[in-house]
BALOBA-1460 file (C-alpha; in Angstrom, 3 decimals):
// residues 189
<rec num="1" residu="x" x="49.469" y="108.164" z="99.853"/>
<rec num="2" residu="x" x="48.552" y="109.640" z="103.237"/>
<rec num="3" residu="x" x="50.009" y="112.915" z="104.467"/>
<rec num="4" residu="x" x="52.004" y="111.078" z="107.173"/>
<rec num="5" residu="x" x="53.549" y="108.587" z="104.750"/>
<rec num="6" residu="x" x="54.375" y="111.472" z="102.367"/>
<rec num="7" residu="x" x="56.199" y="113.258" z="105.204"/>
<rec num="8" residu="x" x="58.127" y="110.084" z="106.120"/>
<rec num="9" residu="x" x="59.068" y="109.561" z="102.467"/>
<rec num="10" residu="x" x="60.287" y="113.193" z="102.166"/>
<rec num="11" residu="x" x="62.262" y="112.866" z="105.425"/>
<rec num="12" residu="x" x="63.970" y="109.668" z="104.201"/>
<rec num="13" residu="x" x="64.880" y="111.337" z="100.895"/>
<rec num="14" residu="x" x="66.198" y="114.406" z="102.727"/>
<rec num="15" residu="x" x="68.436" y="112.243" z="104.948"/>
<rec num="16" residu="x" x="69.797" y="110.361" z="101.929"/>
<rec num="17" residu="x" x="70.464" y="113.622" z="100.074"/>
<rec num="18" residu="x" x="72.234" y="115.097" z="103.119"/>
<rec num="19" residu="x" x="74.486" y="112.021" z="103.348"/>
<rec num="20" residu="x" x="75.273" y="112.138" z="99.626"/>
<rec num="21" residu="x" x="76.054" y="115.843" z="99.904"/>
<rec num="22" residu="x" x="78.529" y="115.184" z="102.767"/>
<rec num="23" residu="x" x="80.262" y="112.478" z="100.704"/>
<rec num="24" residu="x" x="80.321" y="114.754" z="97.660"/>
<rec num="25" residu="x" x="81.872" y="117.578" z="99.706"/>
<rec num="26" residu="x" x="84.621" y="115.238" z="100.916"/>
<rec num="27" residu="x" x="85.277" y="114.192" z="97.308"/>
<rec num="28" residu="x" x="85.428" y="117.816" z="96.166"/>
<rec num="29" residu="x" x="87.779" y="118.648" z="99.039"/>
<rec num="30" residu="x" x="90.099" y="115.845" z="97.974"/>
<rec num="31" residu="x" x="90.024" y="116.742" z="94.291"/>
<rec num="32" residu="x" x="90.411" y="120.516" z="94.505"/>
<rec num="33" residu="x" x="92.110" y="120.813" z="97.879"/>
<rec num="34" residu="x" x="89.227" y="122.698" z="99.464"/>
<rec num="35" residu="x" x="88.800" y="122.712" z="103.218"/>
<rec num="36" residu="x" x="85.432" y="120.986" z="103.587"/>
<rec num="37" residu="x" x="87.033" y="118.960" z="106.389"/>
<rec num="38" residu="x" x="90.064" y="119.868" z="108.512"/>
<rec num="39" residu="x" x="93.394" y="119.461" z="106.745"/>
<rec num="40" residu="x" x="94.444" y="115.903" z="106.027"/>
<rec num="41" residu="x" x="97.918" y="116.759" z="104.740"/>
<rec num="42" residu="x" x="99.669" y="114.588" z="107.358"/>
<rec num="43" residu="x" x="97.136" y="111.776" z="107.160"/>
<rec num="44" residu="x" x="97.488" y="108.895" z="104.750"/>
<rec num="45" residu="x" x="94.137" y="109.132" z="102.976"/>
<rec num="46" residu="x" x="90.388" y="109.594" z="103.162"/>
<rec num="47" residu="x" x="88.360" y="106.430" z="102.601"/>
<rec num="48" residu="x" x="84.760" y="105.260" z="102.633"/>
<rec num="49" residu="x" x="83.912" y="103.647" z="105.966"/>
<rec num="50" residu="x" x="80.845" y="101.785" z="107.270"/>
<rec num="51" residu="x" x="78.263" y="104.302" z="108.407"/>
<rec num="52" residu="x" x="77.430" y="102.141" z="111.428"/>
<rec num="53" residu="x" x="80.435" y="103.672" z="113.244"/>
<rec num="54" residu="x" x="79.791" y="107.058" z="114.870"/>
<rec num="55" residu="x" x="81.831" y="110.025" z="113.622"/>
<rec num="56" residu="x" x="84.591" y="110.882" z="116.096"/>
<rec num="57" residu="x" x="85.420" y="107.205" z="116.788"/>
<rec num="58" residu="x" x="88.862" y="105.636" z="116.330"/>
<rec num="59" residu="x" x="88.802" y="102.109" z="114.874"/>
<rec num="60" residu="x" x="92.001" y="100.053" z="114.865"/>
<rec num="61" residu="x" x="92.182" y="97.189" z="112.358"/>
<rec num="62" residu="x" x="94.945" y="95.009" z="113.777"/>
<rec num="63" residu="x" x="95.059" y="92.511" z="110.919"/>
<rec num="64" residu="x" x="95.540" y="95.205" z="108.274"/>
<rec num="65" residu="x" x="97.655" y="97.441" z="110.548"/>
<rec num="66" residu="x" x="95.480" y="100.497" z="109.964"/>
<rec num="67" residu="x" x="93.884" y="103.072" z="112.244"/>
<rec num="68" residu="x" x="90.733" y="104.850" z="111.060"/>
<rec num="69" residu="x" x="89.438" y="108.107" z="112.471"/>
<rec num="70" residu="x" x="85.778" y="108.345" z="111.467"/>
<rec num="71" residu="x" x="85.571" y="111.973" z="110.286"/>
<rec num="72" residu="x" x="81.958" y="111.972" z="109.138"/>
<rec num="73" residu="x" x="79.197" y="109.502" z="108.420"/>
<rec num="74" residu="x" x="80.624" y="106.974" z="105.967"/>
<rec num="75" residu="x" x="84.034" y="108.696" z="105.718"/>
<rec num="76" residu="x" x="87.274" y="108.037" z="107.634"/>
<rec num="77" residu="x" x="90.911" y="109.093" z="107.612"/>
<rec num="78" residu="x" x="93.143" y="106.020" z="107.330"/>
<rec num="79" residu="x" x="96.611" y="105.876" z="108.895"/>
<rec num="80" residu="x" x="99.238" y="103.124" z="108.735"/>
<rec num="81" residu="x" x="100.305" y="101.870" z="112.174"/>
<rec num="82" residu="x" x="102.360" y="99.308" z="114.060"/>
<rec num="83" residu="x" x="100.290" y="97.058" z="116.309"/>
<rec num="84" residu="x" x="101.052" y="94.882" z="119.350"/>
<rec num="85" residu="x" x="103.145" y="91.787" z="118.753"/>
<rec num="86" residu="x" x="101.354" y="88.455" z="119.067"/>
<rec num="87" residu="x" x="101.996" y="87.957" z="122.784"/>
<rec num="88" residu="x" x="100.694" y="91.463" z="123.617"/>
<rec num="89" residu="x" x="97.574" y="91.711" z="121.410"/>
<rec num="90" residu="x" x="94.279" y="93.002" z="122.743"/>
<rec num="91" residu="x" x="90.893" y="93.774" z="121.302"/>
<rec num="92" residu="x" x="87.707" y="95.451" z="122.439"/>
<rec num="93" residu="x" x="86.903" y="98.997" z="123.360"/>
<rec num="94" residu="x" x="88.653" y="101.772" z="125.245"/>
<rec num="95" residu="x" x="88.509" y="105.544" z="125.504"/>
<rec num="96" residu="x" x="91.159" y="108.224" z="125.353"/>
<rec num="97" residu="x" x="91.905" y="109.308" z="128.928"/>
<rec num="98" residu="x" x="94.884" y="111.615" z="128.314"/>
<rec num="99" residu="x" x="96.585" y="113.718" z="125.640"/>
<rec num="100" residu="x" x="100.301" y="114.520" z="125.918"/>
<rec num="101" residu="x" x="102.755" y="116.574" z="123.854"/>
<rec num="102" residu="x" x="106.349" y="115.239" z="123.841"/>
<rec num="103" residu="x" x="105.612" y="112.892" z="126.744"/>
<rec num="104" residu="x" x="108.262" y="111.413" z="129.019"/>
<rec num="105" residu="x" x="108.452" y="107.614" z="128.894"/>
<rec num="106" residu="x" x="109.195" y="105.151" z="131.671"/>
<rec num="107" residu="x" x="109.486" y="101.606" z="130.325"/>
<rec num="108" residu="x" x="106.811" y="99.274" z="131.749"/>
<rec num="109" residu="x" x="108.212" y="96.332" z="133.721"/>
<rec num="110" residu="x" x="107.702" y="93.889" z="130.836"/>
<rec num="111" residu="x" x="109.714" y="96.097" z="128.461"/>
<rec num="112" residu="x" x="112.386" y="96.633" z="131.127"/>
<rec num="113" residu="x" x="112.557" y="92.847" z="131.648"/>
<rec num="114" residu="x" x="113.215" y="92.293" z="127.941"/>
<rec num="115" residu="x" x="115.500" y="95.338" z="127.602"/>
<rec num="116" residu="x" x="117.315" y="95.879" z="130.915"/>
<rec num="117" residu="x" x="119.700" y="98.316" z="129.208"/>
<rec num="118" residu="x" x="116.925" y="100.937" z="128.935"/>
<rec num="119" residu="x" x="117.050" y="103.858" z="131.369"/>
<rec num="120" residu="x" x="114.247" y="104.197" z="133.919"/>
<rec num="121" residu="x" x="113.036" y="107.406" z="132.235"/>
<rec num="122" residu="x" x="113.456" y="108.967" z="128.799"/>
<rec num="123" residu="x" x="112.495" y="112.625" z="128.689"/>
<rec num="124" residu="x" x="109.969" y="113.907" z="126.163"/>
<rec num="125" residu="x" x="111.525" y="115.233" z="122.987"/>
<rec num="126" residu="x" x="114.611" y="113.019" z="123.324"/>
<rec num="127" residu="x" x="115.480" y="111.353" z="120.001"/>
<rec num="128" residu="x" x="115.344" y="107.893" z="121.626"/>
<rec num="129" residu="x" x="111.923" y="108.385" z="123.259"/>
<rec num="130" residu="x" x="109.617" y="105.735" z="121.715"/>
<rec num="131" residu="x" x="106.499" y="107.801" z="122.523"/>
<rec num="132" residu="x" x="107.454" y="110.290" z="119.825"/>
<rec num="133" residu="x" x="105.819" y="113.689" z="119.426"/>
<rec num="134" residu="x" x="102.371" y="112.897" z="120.914"/>
<rec num="135" residu="x" x="100.640" y="110.277" z="123.036"/>
<rec num="136" residu="x" x="96.971" y="109.483" z="123.527"/>
<rec num="137" residu="x" x="96.652" y="107.291" z="126.614"/>
<rec num="138" residu="x" x="93.841" y="104.754" z="126.676"/>
<rec num="139" residu="x" x="91.634" y="103.330" z="129.404"/>
<rec num="140" residu="x" x="93.654" y="100.102" z="129.328"/>
<rec num="141" residu="x" x="96.652" y="99.494" z="131.575"/>
<rec num="142" residu="x" x="99.786" y="101.142" z="130.115"/>
<rec num="143" residu="x" x="98.481" y="101.362" z="126.537"/>
<rec num="144" residu="x" x="98.642" y="104.406" z="124.262"/>
<rec num="145" residu="x" x="98.407" y="105.524" z="120.667"/>
<rec num="146" residu="x" x="101.694" y="107.344" z="120.146"/>
<rec num="147" residu="x" x="104.372" y="108.512" z="117.741"/>
<rec num="148" residu="x" x="107.770" y="106.955" z="117.189"/>
<rec num="149" residu="x" x="111.480" y="107.594" z="116.857"/>
<rec num="150" residu="x" x="113.313" y="108.004" z="113.556"/>
<rec num="151" residu="x" x="114.923" y="104.602" z="114.104"/>
<rec num="152" residu="x" x="111.548" y="102.919" z="114.701"/>
<rec num="153" residu="x" x="109.692" y="104.453" z="111.693"/>
<rec num="154" residu="x" x="110.348" y="101.278" z="109.706"/>
<rec num="155" residu="x" x="108.212" y="99.315" z="112.203"/>
<rec num="156" residu="x" x="105.022" y="100.963" z="110.891"/>
<rec num="157" residu="x" x="103.016" y="98.236" z="109.173"/>
<rec num="158" residu="x" x="104.283" y="95.493" z="111.486"/>
<rec num="159" residu="x" x="103.377" y="93.849" z="114.784"/>
<rec num="160" residu="x" x="106.078" y="95.265" z="117.034"/>
<rec num="161" residu="x" x="104.823" y="96.832" z="120.265"/>
<rec num="162" residu="x" x="104.049" y="95.713" z="123.809"/>
<rec num="163" residu="x" x="100.375" y="96.682" z="123.489"/>
<rec num="164" residu="x" x="100.530" y="100.236" z="122.161"/>
<rec num="165" residu="x" x="99.577" y="101.534" z="118.735"/>
<rec num="166" residu="x" x="102.556" y="103.194" z="117.044"/>
<rec num="167" residu="x" x="102.142" y="105.888" z="114.379"/>
<rec num="168" residu="x" x="104.442" y="108.119" z="112.377"/>
<rec num="169" residu="x" x="104.952" y="111.385" z="114.270"/>
<rec num="170" residu="x" x="103.314" y="113.455" z="111.521"/>
<rec num="171" residu="x" x="100.263" y="111.181" z="111.642"/>
<rec num="172" residu="x" x="99.902" y="111.104" z="115.434"/>
<rec num="173" residu="x" x="100.121" y="114.916" z="115.476"/>
<rec num="174" residu="x" x="97.307" y="115.051" z="112.916"/>
<rec num="175" residu="x" x="95.179" y="112.575" z="114.901"/>
<rec num="176" residu="x" x="95.959" y="114.316" z="118.227"/>
<rec num="177" residu="x" x="94.442" y="117.553" z="116.912"/>
<rec num="178" residu="x" x="91.223" y="115.746" z="115.863"/>
<rec num="179" residu="x" x="90.401" y="113.905" z="119.107"/>
<rec num="180" residu="x" x="89.674" y="114.736" z="122.716"/>
<rec num="181" residu="x" x="89.637" y="112.999" z="126.072"/>
<rec num="182" residu="x" x="86.658" y="110.653" z="125.974"/>
<rec num="183" residu="x" x="87.018" y="109.733" z="122.283"/>
<rec num="184" residu="x" x="85.960" y="106.082" z="121.845"/>
<rec num="185" residu="x" x="88.503" y="103.579" z="120.509"/>
<rec num="186" residu="x" x="87.599" y="100.186" z="119.038"/>
<rec num="187" residu="x" x="90.367" y="97.622" z="118.545"/>
<rec num="188" residu="x" x="89.464" y="94.874" z="116.072"/>
<rec num="189" residu="x" x="91.549" y="91.691" z="115.765"/>
């Protein structure tokens, strides 16, 4: 074996060992509660995830009503979500363009058309504000990943929104702290 092919072989083994070590550290963190990754106490669970997706990416699986935050190569945090109803579905890519704590909410015209009884503005922190505790606005017209109200918690796991991704407040707070403006979002049908 030539010196160059020996170096390539050693490099490939080193990369595989590094990946296995990262996965092992995540497993240890889950088993013994260590802090190898940031806290996942509010998140649903850590899962294996295809390594073809870059860490730091959000992937939304509409069919299974799950949102994945890719925490490391081959590892993601999985959250249960509510997705857009059939007439409001979308797919493709977007980016996070804004992060808001207890955001105000003004119903989009289509929501106002279907629910004329809604006020023109619901202040952030109000118990009837459907944006919940946090909102991550996306680079798509009037679409966000956001929390929910106590009354709407039961909608998680269903197709219920006008285009947004709805999460439990404790989960959107967890996700909010992990992402930044510019984070890529992939919405799969």
